C-alpha positions in Angstrom: -42.1 73.0 -130.9 -42.7 70.2 -133.3 -41.4 70.7 -136.9 -43.9 69.7 -139.5 -42.2 67.5 -142.0 -43.4 67.6 -145.6 -41.8 66.1 -148.7 -40.2 69.0 -150.6 -40.1 67.2 -154.0 -42.6 64.3 -154.1 -41.3 63.0 -157.4 -37.8 62.7 -156.0 -38.4 60.7 -152.8 -35.5 58.3 -152.4 -35.9 54.6 -152.9 -33.4 51.9 -151.7 -30.8 51.2 -154.4 -31.3 48.2 -156.6 -28.0 46.8 -155.3 -26.0 47.5 -152.2 -26.7 47.6 -148.5 -27.6 51.2 -147.6 -29.3 54.3 -148.6 -26.2 55.5 -150.4 -26.5 54.8 -154.1 -23.1 53.7 -155.5 -23.7 56.1 -158.4 -23.1 58.9 -155.9 -19.4 57.8 -155.6 -19.1 56.9 -159.3 -20.7 60.0 -160.8 -20.7 62.8 -158.2 -18.1 62.5 -155.5 -15.2 63.6 -157.8 -17.0 66.8 -158.6 -17.7 67.8 -154.9 -15.6 69.3 -152.2 -14.6 67.0 -149.3 -16.9 69.0 -147.0 -19.9 68.4 -149.4 -19.2 64.7 -149.5 -19.0 64.6 -145.7 -22.3 66.6 -145.4 -24.0 64.3 -147.9 -23.0 61.2 -146.0 -24.2 62.7 -142.8 -27.5 63.8 -144.2 -28.0 60.4 -145.8 -27.3 58.8 -142.5 -29.7 60.9 -140.4 -32.6 61.4 -142.8 -35.8 59.5 -142.7 -37.1 57.1 -145.4 -38.2 60.2 -147.5 -34.7 61.7 -147.2 -35.8 64.4 -144.8 -33.9 65.9 -141.9 -34.0 69.2 -140.0 -30.6 69.9 -138.5 -29.8 73.6 -138.5 -26.4 75.0 -139.6 -25.0 75.4 -136.1 -25.9 71.8 -135.1 -24.4 70.5 -138.4 -21.3 72.5 -137.7 -20.9 71.0 -134.3 -21.6 67.5 -135.4 -19.3 67.6 -138.4 -16.7 69.7 -136.7 -16.9 72.4 -139.4 -17.5 76.1 -139.4 -21.0 77.2 -140.2 -19.7 79.0 -143.3 -18.2 75.6 -144.4 -21.6 73.9 -143.9 -23.3 76.6 -146.0 -20.7 76.2 -148.8 -21.0 72.4 -148.7 -24.8 72.6 -148.9 -24.5 75.0 -151.9 -22.2 72.5 -153.6 -24.8 69.7 -153.1 -27.6 72.0 -154.2 -25.6 73.0 -157.4 -25.3 69.3 -158.3 -29.0 68.6 -157.6 -28.3 66.2 -154.8 -30.4 67.8 -152.1 -33.3 70.2 -151.7 -33.3 72.8 -148.9 -36.0 74.9 -147.5 -35.3 75.8 -143.9 -35.7 74.0 -141.6 -35.8 71.0 -143.9 -33.2 69.3 -146.1 -34.2 66.5 -148.4 -31.6 64.1 -149.8 -32.9 63.5 -153.3 -32.8 60.5 -155.5 -29.8 60.9 -157.8 -30.5 62.7 -161.1 -30.7 60.5 -164.1 -27.3 59.4 -165.5 -26.1 61.6 -168.3 -23.7 60.7 -171.1 -20.6 62.6 -170.1 -17.7 61.3 -172.1 -17.3 60.2 -175.7 -16.0 56.9 -176.8 -16.2 53.5 -175.2 -16.4 54.8 -171.7 -19.4 56.9 -172.6 -21.1 53.9 -174.3 -20.4 51.9 -171.1 -21.9 54.6 -169.0 -25.0 54.7 -171.2 -25.4 51.0 -171.2 -25.1 50.9 -167.4 -27.7 53.6 -167.1 -30.1 51.7 -169.3 -29.6 48.5 -167.3 -30.1 50.4 -164.0 -33.3 52.0 -165.3 -34.6 48.6 -166.4 -33.8 47.1 -163.0 -35.6 49.9 -161.2 -38.6 49.6 -163.5 -38.8 45.8 -163.0 -38.0 45.1 -166.7 -35.8 42.1 -167.6 
């Protein structure tokens, strides 16, 4: 049986990062990894590695559990963590690794200003502005 692949969220199809060498955007580590469980990070890396250019993959929970050496309940909990942080979309049998949500100003003070300026620079680079 062939699984029909369709983009789940067309406005969130991943694009290669403006800098770096892979489909993993460095912002994932900077802005999201600290908020996720270790299992969720592991699942995200796996999904990013196996997904196609649109971020789509169709591994079921039992296959993910075997590949990641986790229990199926741990796979489900890790996926929920990624869904909560808006990093993936999931409609069985498809999972889509999403483009990262827009950067948000999270802290006050100079660090917050630095984050805001970095986000502006990133969006200008992505939009082709100089």
